N, CA, C and O of each residue as an XYZ file, in Angstrom:
680
protein
N     -23.863    -59.831     20.515
C     -22.543    -60.127     20.004
C     -21.524    -59.221     20.663
O     -21.697    -58.003     20.705
N     -20.440    -59.831     21.189
C     -19.432    -59.117     21.957
C     -18.202    -58.934     21.114
O     -17.822    -59.777     20.301
N     -17.584    -57.766     21.351
C     -16.226    -57.603     20.771
C     -15.297    -58.484     21.602
O     -15.578    -58.801     22.758
N     -14.223    -58.858     21.002
C     -13.245    -59.608     21.798
C     -12.374    -58.614     22.481
O     -11.630    -57.885     21.825
N     -12.448    -58.559     23.873
C     -11.627    -57.587     24.529
C     -10.166    -57.935     24.386
O      -9.824    -59.105     24.212
N      -9.289    -56.935     24.457
C      -7.870    -57.213     24.442
C      -7.448    -57.831     25.741
O      -8.205    -57.803     26.711
N      -6.272    -58.385     25.791
C      -5.767    -58.833     27.124
C      -5.670    -57.640     28.040
O      -5.373    -56.533     27.591
N      -5.915    -57.849     29.322
C      -5.799    -56.791     30.285
C      -4.391    -56.151     30.175
O      -3.394    -56.833     29.934
N      -4.355    -54.833     30.361
C      -3.028    -54.173     30.226
C      -2.041    -54.728     31.218
O      -0.846    -54.792     30.929
N      -2.515    -55.135     32.391
C      -1.543    -55.699     33.332
C      -0.946    -57.029     32.778
O       0.244    -57.295     32.945
N      -1.772    -57.828     32.136
C      -1.277    -59.039     31.528
C      -0.314    -58.686     30.385
O       0.769    -59.262     30.285
N      -0.707    -57.749     29.537
C       0.089    -57.458     28.391
C       1.382    -56.703     28.783
O       2.435    -56.969     28.204
N       1.324    -55.802     29.720
C       2.487    -54.970     30.030
C       3.284    -55.391     31.277
O       4.489    -55.161     31.379
N       2.567    -56.014     32.214
C       3.276    -56.349     33.435
C       3.277    -57.822     33.780
O       4.180    -58.298     34.468
N       2.282    -58.546     33.311
C       2.219    -59.981     33.597
C       1.858    -60.307     35.024
O       2.038    -61.447     35.451
N       1.339    -59.318     35.803
C       1.154    -59.549     37.219
C      -0.324    -59.788     37.649
O      -0.556    -60.198     38.786
N      -1.310    -59.545     36.779
C      -2.671    -59.691     37.218
C      -3.586    -60.079     36.111
O      -4.282    -59.221     35.570
N      -3.622    -61.339     35.742
C      -4.578    -61.745     34.656
C      -5.960    -61.671     35.171
O      -6.214    -61.931     36.347
N      -6.878    -61.315     34.294
C      -8.264    -61.306     34.722
C      -8.773    -62.650     35.122
O      -9.531    -62.761     36.086
N      -8.384    -63.672     34.419
C      -8.657    -65.040     34.702
C      -7.334    -65.813     34.540
O      -6.429    -65.363     33.837
N      -7.234    -66.973     35.196
C      -5.994    -67.746     35.006
C      -5.529    -67.963     33.563
O      -4.334    -68.048     33.281
N      -6.519    -68.052     32.654
C      -6.153    -68.240     31.253
C      -5.908    -66.953     30.506
O      -5.673    -66.943     29.297
N      -5.973    -65.817     31.288
C      -5.738    -64.506     30.686
C      -6.900    -63.891     29.992
O      -6.765    -62.816     29.408
N      -8.077    -64.545     30.028
C      -9.250    -63.981     29.376
C      -9.862    -62.882     30.282
O      -9.584    -62.792     31.477
N     -10.686    -62.079     29.655
C     -11.274    -60.919     30.318
C     -12.349    -61.336     31.315
O     -13.139    -62.245     31.063
N     -12.355    -60.636     32.469
C     -13.387    -60.823     33.470
C     -13.898    -59.443     33.933
O     -13.256    -58.772     34.740
N     -15.031    -59.050     33.420
C     -15.587    -57.706     33.749
C     -15.829    -57.514     35.210
O     -15.592    -56.430     35.744
N     -16.295    -58.536     35.868
C     -16.529    -58.433     37.314
C     -15.260    -58.137     38.100
O     -15.263    -57.314     39.016
N     -14.194    -58.805     37.739
C     -12.911    -58.627     38.421
C     -12.378    -57.237     38.198
O     -11.889    -56.591     39.125
N     -12.472    -56.773     36.959
C     -12.014    -55.430     36.610
C     -12.820    -54.354     37.381
O     -12.257    -53.410     37.937
N     -14.161    -54.537     37.392
C     -15.027    -53.610     38.111
C     -14.722    -53.606     39.598
O     -14.699    -52.547     40.226
N     -14.489    -54.774     40.162
C     -14.167    -54.855     41.629
C     -12.838    -54.128     41.915
O     -12.738    -53.366     42.877
N     -11.841    -54.369     41.084
C     -10.559    -53.694     41.317
C     -10.657    -52.185     41.095
O     -10.038    -51.398     41.811
N     -11.443    -51.796     40.094
C     -11.643    -50.394     39.834
C     -12.317    -49.707     41.023
O     -11.951    -48.595     41.405
N     -13.306    -50.391     41.600
C     -13.956    -49.859     42.817
C     -12.961    -49.713     43.947
O     -12.982    -48.698     44.643
N     -12.094    -50.684     44.157
C     -11.063    -50.614     45.208
C     -10.158    -49.391     44.923
O      -9.769    -48.674     45.845
N      -9.842    -49.175     43.675
C      -8.967    -48.050     43.264
C      -9.703    -46.724     43.555
O      -9.099    -45.789     44.082
N     -11.006    -46.640     43.211
C     -11.816    -45.464     43.474
C     -11.932    -45.235     44.981
O     -11.736    -44.107     45.432
N     -12.241    -46.258     45.771
C     -12.355    -46.125     47.196
C     -11.063    -45.568     47.814
O     -11.060    -44.638     48.621
N      -9.969    -46.203     47.376
C      -8.646    -45.784     47.969
C      -8.297    -44.346     47.568
O      -7.725    -43.616     48.378
N      -8.616    -43.931     46.377
C      -8.250    -42.612     45.866
C      -9.105    -41.523     46.501
O      -8.671    -40.374     46.592
N     -10.280    -41.858     46.929
C     -11.199    -40.811     47.514
C     -11.136    -40.769     48.978
O     -11.840    -39.953     49.573
N     -10.322    -41.610     49.653
C     -10.098    -41.513     51.102
C      -9.184    -40.337     51.394
O      -8.429    -39.878     50.537
N      -9.275    -39.859     52.633
C      -8.360    -38.803     53.070
C      -7.577    -39.299     54.245
O      -8.195    -39.478     55.295
N      -6.312    -39.539     54.200
C      -5.502    -39.461     52.974
C      -5.752    -40.637     52.050
O      -6.270    -41.661     52.496
N      -5.401    -40.524     50.773
C      -5.549    -41.645     49.853
C      -4.696    -42.846     50.294
O      -3.610    -42.665     50.843
N      -5.164    -44.004     50.066
C      -4.407    -45.221     50.386
C      -3.516    -45.579     49.166
O      -3.956    -46.244     48.229
N      -2.317    -45.138     49.216
C      -1.397    -45.266     48.082
C      -1.096    -46.713     47.724
O      -0.912    -47.035     46.551
N      -1.045    -47.570     48.703
C      -0.726    -48.987     48.449
C      -1.863    -49.630     47.612
O      -1.609    -50.352     46.647
N      -3.084    -49.352     48.001
C      -4.212    -49.909     47.243
C      -4.332    -49.260     45.886
O      -4.727    -49.926     44.930
N      -4.010    -47.999     45.764
C      -3.992    -47.323     44.476
C      -2.994    -47.994     43.557
O      -3.330    -48.288     42.410
N      -1.761    -48.252     44.022
C      -0.757    -48.927     43.245
C      -1.217    -50.324     42.809
O      -1.105    -50.683     41.637
N      -1.726    -51.096     43.751
C      -2.132    -52.475     43.458
C      -3.262    -52.533     42.410
O      -3.329    -53.479     41.625
N      -4.095    -51.579     42.401
C      -5.317    -51.662     41.577
C      -5.298    -50.698     40.361
O      -6.290    -50.595     39.640
N      -4.213    -50.027     40.152
C      -4.099    -49.131     39.022
C      -4.266    -49.918     37.685
O      -4.689    -49.337     36.685
N      -3.948    -51.190     37.669
C      -4.078    -51.987     36.507
C      -5.530    -51.980     35.986
O      -5.757    -52.064     34.779
N      -6.498    -51.881     36.892
C      -7.940    -51.885     36.474
C      -8.239    -50.617     35.679
O      -8.911    -50.666     34.649
N      -7.750    -49.518     36.150
C      -7.992    -48.233     35.418
C      -7.299    -48.298     34.060
O      -7.863    -47.871     33.052
N      -6.074    -48.833     34.030
C      -5.352    -48.995     32.758
C      -6.141    -49.894     31.810
O      -6.283    -49.587     30.626
N      -6.650    -50.998     32.334
C      -7.375    -51.959     31.578
C      -8.634    -51.277     30.991
O      -8.943    -51.460     29.814
N      -9.343    -50.505     31.801
C     -10.534    -49.812     31.365
C     -10.213    -48.800     30.265
O     -10.981    -48.641     29.315
N      -9.121    -48.146     30.395
C      -8.684    -47.189     29.325
C      -8.459    -47.945     27.997
O      -8.884    -47.486     26.937
N      -7.792    -49.099     28.071
C      -7.575    -49.912     26.896
C      -8.945    -50.392     26.317
O      -9.180    -50.335     25.109
N      -9.809    -50.851     27.203
C     -11.101    -51.351     26.729
C     -11.915    -50.290     26.027
O     -12.587    -50.567     25.034
N     -11.857    -49.049     26.552
C     -12.616    -47.948     25.938
C     -12.137    -47.765     24.490
O     -12.936    -47.403     23.626
N     -10.894    -48.001     24.220
C     -10.406    -47.848     22.838
C     -10.672    -49.068     21.989
O     -11.105    -48.932     20.845
N     -10.424    -50.268     22.516
C     -10.538    -51.503     21.715
C     -11.827    -52.236     21.874
O     -12.237    -52.932     20.945
N     -12.482    -52.130     22.970
C     -13.731    -52.905     23.259
C     -14.673    -52.054     24.074
O     -14.899    -52.334     25.252
N     -15.236    -51.006     23.461
C     -16.067    -50.077     24.281
C     -17.287    -50.743     24.918
O     -17.732    -50.312     25.982
N     -17.833    -51.778     24.293
C     -18.990    -52.459     24.936
C     -18.600    -53.045     26.276
O     -19.361    -52.974     27.241
N     -17.429    -53.616     26.334
C     -16.944    -54.214     27.599
C     -16.613    -53.097     28.592
O     -16.881    -53.238     29.785
N     -16.048    -52.019     28.129
C     -15.772    -50.867     28.974
C     -17.061    -50.321     29.573
O     -17.081    -49.984     30.756
N     -18.138    -50.221     28.794
C     -19.412    -49.732     29.279
C     -19.948    -50.661     30.370
O     -20.479    -50.219     31.389
N     -19.791    -51.944     30.122
C     -20.252    -52.948     31.117
C     -19.516    -52.740     32.440
O     -20.142    -52.743     33.500
N     -18.150    -52.555     32.388
C     -17.351    -52.368     33.603
C     -17.805    -51.130     34.341
O     -17.907    -51.158     35.567
N     -18.085    -50.026     33.629
C     -18.546    -48.792     34.226
C     -19.872    -49.035     34.983
O     -20.044    -48.598     36.121
N     -20.776    -49.729     34.330
C     -22.061    -50.017     34.986
C     -21.921    -50.918     36.220
O     -22.577    -50.697     37.237
N     -21.070    -51.920     36.116
C     -20.807    -52.811     37.272
C     -20.233    -51.989     38.420
O     -20.659    -52.113     39.568
N     -19.275    -51.161     38.090
C     -18.623    -50.309     39.122
C     -19.636    -49.339     39.752
O     -19.608    -49.117     40.962
N     -20.521    -48.768     38.942
C     -21.484    -47.844     39.431
C     -22.308    -48.421     40.576
O     -22.631    -47.715     41.532
N     -22.642    -49.688     40.478
C     -23.457    -50.333     41.490
C     -22.772    -50.285     42.875
O     -23.452    -50.125     43.889
N     -21.471    -50.419     42.921
C     -20.728    -50.480     44.177
C     -20.191    -49.190     44.711
O     -19.486    -49.188     45.720
N     -20.502    -48.078     44.061
C     -20.000    -46.752     44.522
C     -20.554    -46.466     45.923
O     -21.697    -46.788     46.244
N     -19.717    -45.864     46.720
C     -20.043    -45.540     48.120
C     -20.308    -44.054     48.380
O     -21.143    -43.680     49.203
N     -19.547    -43.207     47.629
C     -19.555    -41.771     47.919
C     -19.742    -40.948     46.699
O     -19.480    -41.426     45.595
N     -20.200    -39.688     46.843
C     -20.245    -38.796     45.742
C     -18.866    -38.578     45.054
O     -18.781    -38.419     43.836
N     -17.815    -38.577     45.868
C     -16.483    -38.399     45.287
C     -16.123    -39.513     44.353
O     -15.550    -39.270     43.291
N     -16.447    -40.741     44.723
C     -16.212    -41.919     43.871
C     -17.057    -41.807     42.615
O     -16.588    -42.142     41.528
N     -18.295    -41.343     42.741
C     -19.199    -41.193     41.555
C     -18.587    -40.154     40.614
O     -18.555    -40.358     39.400
N     -18.104    -39.046     41.168
C     -17.502    -38.029     40.337
C     -16.253    -38.583     39.601
O     -16.052    -38.260     38.430
N     -15.438    -39.382     40.243
C     -14.259    -39.937     39.605
C     -14.680    -40.895     38.479
O     -14.055    -40.895     37.419
N     -15.692    -41.683     38.679
C     -16.158    -42.625     37.658
C     -16.797    -41.859     36.501
O     -16.572    -42.184     35.336
N     -17.583    -40.856     36.823
C     -18.255    -40.090     35.792
C     -17.307    -39.259     34.987
O     -17.358    -39.292     33.758
N     -16.425    -38.499     35.641
C     -15.530    -37.565     34.957
C     -14.347    -38.259     34.284
O     -13.568    -37.613     33.584
N     -14.214    -39.530     34.485
C     -13.076    -40.287     33.873
C     -13.638    -41.262     32.859
O     -13.864    -40.904     31.703
N     -13.868    -42.520     33.299
C     -14.269    -43.548     32.346
C     -15.587    -43.262     31.599
O     -15.637    -43.431     30.381
N     -16.625    -42.845     32.282
C     -17.895    -42.625     31.619
C     -17.813    -41.454     30.585
O     -18.296    -41.561     29.458
N     -17.185    -40.347     31.025
C     -16.967    -39.247     30.139
C     -16.140    -39.615     28.882
O     -16.431    -39.161     27.775
N     -15.114    -40.442     29.088
C     -14.326    -40.895     27.974
C     -15.121    -41.740     27.007
O     -14.980    -41.584     25.795
N     -15.959    -42.638     27.517
C     -16.789    -43.418     26.607
C     -17.763    -42.571     25.879
O     -17.966    -42.785     24.684
N     -18.382    -41.621     26.514
C     -19.340    -40.753     25.831
C     -18.597    -39.928     24.772
O     -19.077    -39.800     23.646
N     -17.429    -39.367     25.123
C     -16.661    -38.573     24.131
C     -16.238    -39.413     22.935
O     -16.286    -38.942     21.799
N     -15.831    -40.637     23.177
C     -15.362    -41.449     22.046
C     -16.364    -42.299     21.379
O     -16.153    -42.678     20.227
N     -17.477    -42.640     22.032
C     -18.447    -43.589     21.475
C     -19.851    -43.166     21.815
O     -20.734    -44.023     21.855
N     -20.119    -41.884     22.067
C     -21.437    -41.462     22.504
C     -22.590    -41.818     21.585
O     -23.673    -42.161     22.059
N     -22.375    -41.742     20.264
C     -23.425    -42.082     19.315
C     -23.799    -43.549     19.480
O     -24.970    -43.906     19.351
N     -22.839    -44.385     19.758
C     -23.032    -45.793     19.877
C     -23.888    -46.120     21.111
O     -24.713    -47.033     21.079
N     -23.676    -45.355     22.206
C     -24.322    -45.680     23.461
C     -25.518    -44.781     23.814
O     -26.171    -45.038     24.825
N     -25.829    -43.760     23.045
C     -26.768    -42.788     23.483
C     -28.152    -43.356     23.795
O     -28.768    -42.934     24.774
N     -28.642    -44.259     23.032
C     -29.943    -44.844     23.367
C     -29.905    -45.618     24.668
O     -30.863    -45.544     25.436
N     -28.858    -46.347     24.949
C     -28.742    -47.032     26.212
C     -28.617    -46.037     27.370
O     -29.213    -46.206     28.433
N     -27.831    -45.009     27.126
C     -27.673    -43.986     28.117
C     -28.982    -43.330     28.472
O     -29.230    -43.073     29.650
N     -29.808    -43.056     27.527
C     -31.095    -42.473     27.716
C     -31.999    -43.422     28.536
O     -32.670    -42.975     29.466
N     -32.019    -44.701     28.204
C     -32.851    -45.699     28.893
C     -32.333    -45.859     30.349
O     -33.130    -45.908     31.286
N     -31.023    -45.939     30.525
C     -30.473    -46.092     31.839
C     -30.788    -44.856     32.742
O     -31.164    -44.987     33.907
N     -30.614    -43.673     32.143
C     -30.888    -42.451     32.904
C     -32.381    -42.390     33.318
O     -32.697    -41.871     34.389
N     -33.298    -42.917     32.475
C     -34.689    -42.883     32.831
C     -35.027    -43.834     33.931
O     -35.945    -43.605     34.718
N     -34.249    -44.945     33.981
C     -34.557    -46.034     34.963
C     -33.704    -46.037     36.226
O     -34.064    -46.653     37.229
N     -32.567    -45.340     36.165
C     -31.600    -45.415     37.270
C     -31.250    -44.026     37.796
O     -30.525    -43.287     37.130
N     -31.756    -43.649     38.992
C     -31.396    -42.348     39.547
C     -29.885    -42.185     39.675
O     -29.351    -41.093     39.481
N     -29.206    -43.275     40.001
C     -27.719    -43.215     40.182
C     -27.026    -42.904     38.876
O     -26.113    -42.080     38.820
N     -27.478    -43.585     37.807
C     -26.860    -43.336     36.499
C     -27.118    -41.885     36.045
O     -26.229    -41.219     35.514
N     -28.351    -41.421     36.268
C     -28.731    -40.042     35.875
C     -27.839    -39.064     36.676
O     -27.397    -38.048     36.140
N     -27.575    -39.384     37.985
C     -26.676    -38.553     38.800
C     -25.252    -38.590     38.218
O     -24.573    -37.565     38.163
N     -24.810    -39.775     37.788
C     -23.453    -39.880     37.206
C     -23.309    -38.935     36.013
O     -22.260    -38.321     35.818
N     -24.350    -38.828     35.237
C     -24.284    -37.953     34.022
C     -23.997    -36.509     34.407
O     -23.447    -35.753     33.606
N     -24.368    -36.110     35.644
C     -24.008    -34.729     36.050
C     -22.486    -34.475     36.048
O     -22.035    -33.339     35.902
N     -21.726    -35.538     36.212
C     -20.280    -35.426     36.287
C     -19.573    -35.569     34.953
O     -18.344    -35.635     34.906
N     -20.323    -35.617     33.882
C     -19.769    -35.757     32.525
C     -19.754    -34.377     31.862
O     -20.766    -33.678     31.893
N     -18.666    -33.982     31.281
C     -18.547    -32.704     30.595
C     -18.603    -32.912     29.110
O     -18.290    -34.004     28.636
N     -18.997    -31.886     28.338
C     -19.211    -32.042     26.892
C     -18.006    -32.279     26.020
O     -18.165    -32.640     24.854
N     -16.791    -32.089     26.538
C     -15.585    -32.313     25.774
C     -15.610    -31.615     24.394
O     -15.318    -32.218     23.361
N     -15.973    -30.311     24.430
C     -15.980    -29.536     23.206
C     -17.177    -29.812     22.302
O     -17.197    -29.352     21.160
N     -18.147    -30.529     22.772
C     -19.295    -30.851     21.949
C     -20.593    -30.179     22.461
O     -21.693    -30.585     22.087
N     -20.450    -29.170     23.303
C     -21.612    -28.466     23.787
C     -22.432    -27.926     22.621
O     -21.893    -27.333     21.686
N     -23.744    -28.142     22.692
C     -24.605    -27.709     21.614
C     -24.799    -28.733     20.525
O     -25.680    -28.568     19.681
N     -24.000    -29.793     20.516
C     -24.190    -30.846     19.470
C     -25.463    -31.640     19.771
O     -25.924    -31.646     20.912
N     -26.027    -32.295     18.787
C     -27.202    -33.111     18.996
C     -26.986    -34.189     20.117
O     -27.856    -34.422     20.956
N     -25.808    -34.817     20.081
C     -25.466    -35.773     21.109
C     -25.494    -35.171     22.519
O     -26.091    -35.734     23.437
N     -24.832    -34.006     22.671
C     -24.789    -33.386     23.966
C     -26.158    -32.934     24.448
O     -26.460    -33.002     25.639
N     -26.974    -32.478     23.528
C     -28.358    -32.124     23.921
C     -29.102    -33.323     24.420
O     -29.927    -33.175     25.321
N     -28.866    -34.511     23.895
C     -29.491    -35.734     24.391
C     -28.961    -36.115     25.764
O     -29.724    -36.580     26.612
N     -27.648    -35.922     26.001
C     -27.064    -36.170     27.316
C     -27.736    -35.215     28.332
O     -28.180    -35.650     29.395
N     -27.805    -33.929     27.998
C     -28.432    -32.970     28.916
C     -29.893    -33.363     29.238
O     -30.345    -33.272     30.379
N     -30.590    -33.791     28.211
C     -31.963    -34.224     28.438
C     -32.051    -35.450     29.326
O     -32.936    -35.563     30.173
N     -31.097    -36.384     29.113
C     -31.091    -37.594     29.888
C     -30.781    -37.334     31.358
O     -31.286    -38.027     32.241
N     -29.964    -36.352     31.605
C     -29.597    -36.107     33.038
C     -30.507    -35.096     33.727
O     -30.389    -34.839     34.925
N     -31.444    -34.515     32.915
C     -32.407    -33.557     33.532
C     -33.160    -34.242     34.659
O     -33.614    -35.379     34.534
N     -33.278    -33.514     35.766
C     -33.973    -34.062     36.909
C     -33.056    -34.722     37.891
O     -33.482    -35.026     39.005
N     -31.801    -34.963     37.532
C     -30.854    -35.519     38.495
C     -30.617    -34.540     39.638
O     -30.478    -33.334     39.433
N     -30.577    -35.078     40.809
C     -30.444    -34.214     41.946
C     -29.033    -34.228     42.442
O     -28.514    -35.303     42.744
N     -28.379    -33.099     42.543
C     -27.007    -33.063     43.088
C     -26.970    -33.578     44.529
O     -27.943    -33.400     45.262
N     -25.919    -34.186     44.936
C     -25.820    -34.803     46.245
C     -24.695    -34.055     47.011
O     -23.667    -33.718     46.426
N     -24.899    -33.805     48.305
C     -23.817    -33.176     49.039
C     -22.648    -34.137     49.179
O     -22.823    -35.348     49.048
N     -21.442    -33.605     49.449
C     -20.259    -34.445     49.540
C     -20.373    -35.618     50.506
O     -19.736    -36.650     50.293
N     -21.158    -35.484     51.548
C     -21.303    -36.589     52.494
C     -22.335    -37.619     52.053
O     -22.504    -38.637     52.724
N     -23.022    -37.383     50.955
C     -23.954    -38.390     50.354
C     -25.342    -38.230     50.940
O     -25.663    -37.161     51.459
N     -26.152    -39.228     50.877
C     -25.955    -40.519     50.235
C     -26.179    -40.457     48.728
O     -26.812    -39.534     48.214
N     -25.652    -41.451     48.039
C     -25.858    -41.519     46.576
C     -27.323    -41.918     46.267
O     -27.964    -42.592     47.074
N     -27.814    -41.521     45.159
C     -29.149    -42.010     44.739
C     -29.140    -43.514     44.607
O     -28.084    -44.138     44.500
N     -30.356    -44.103     44.615
C     -30.539    -45.496     44.470
C     -30.036    -45.903     43.036
O     -30.058    -45.105     42.099
N     -29.589    -47.174     42.930
C     -29.151    -47.664     41.629
C     -30.342    -47.729     40.660
O     -30.190    -47.407     39.482
N     -31.528    -48.143     41.142
C     -32.686    -48.213     40.322
C     -32.592    -49.440     39.425
O     -31.846    -50.378     39.706
N     -33.350    -49.416     38.359
C     -33.444    -50.533     37.457
C     -32.392    -50.385     36.341
O     -32.338    -49.391     35.616
N     -31.576    -51.422     36.252
C     -30.542    -51.360     35.190
C     -30.921    -52.316     34.025
O     -30.276    -52.291     32.977
N     -31.930    -53.125     34.203
C     -32.216    -54.108     33.171
C     -31.075    -55.085     33.081
O     -30.266    -55.188     34.003
N     -31.001    -55.782     32.015
C     -29.921    -56.729     31.838
C     -28.665    -56.007     31.473
O     -28.657    -55.264     30.491
N     -27.614    -56.185     32.205
C     -26.364    -55.559     31.869
C     -25.803    -56.262     30.612
O     -26.000    -57.466     30.447
N     -25.123    -55.538     29.746
C     -24.570    -56.187     28.590
C     -23.623    -57.233     28.985
O     -22.951    -57.071     30.004
N     -23.506    -58.317     28.256
C     -22.530    -59.380     28.542
C     -23.164    -60.402     29.370
O     -22.523    -61.390     29.729
């Protein structure tokens, strides 16, 4: 059962980029635009034009994390598959994934544990998540256990394999 995601923030606030022509949510499109935004932001120098064009995806993901966290989690997982560099992984982990864990960790912890066991890349992403004032909590102890064994990657990469993700939600 899915939550009904809100209209994309670009649709609601700017009217310039509906996820689908009818304005309904499209996780694949949001993940693809988020990846473009991450790629552009991690280049040296950053590609400011691409950052501006795709900022809507980050805004949409922020809205989803609040109103439809299941859909936000799906977008994070879809984006994780397309990451190219450790810098992009750090941005995805320290932003959207960390926010989801901080706001909805209890809801996702069992999936996080399964994903970390099956996906070296997801386990690596968990290295970029901070406790947000919950260090020592039962939830944070489970996050630490889930990311145990993740191998840090040098800035030039390569990223760990995606591994087995099972069926993505949605």
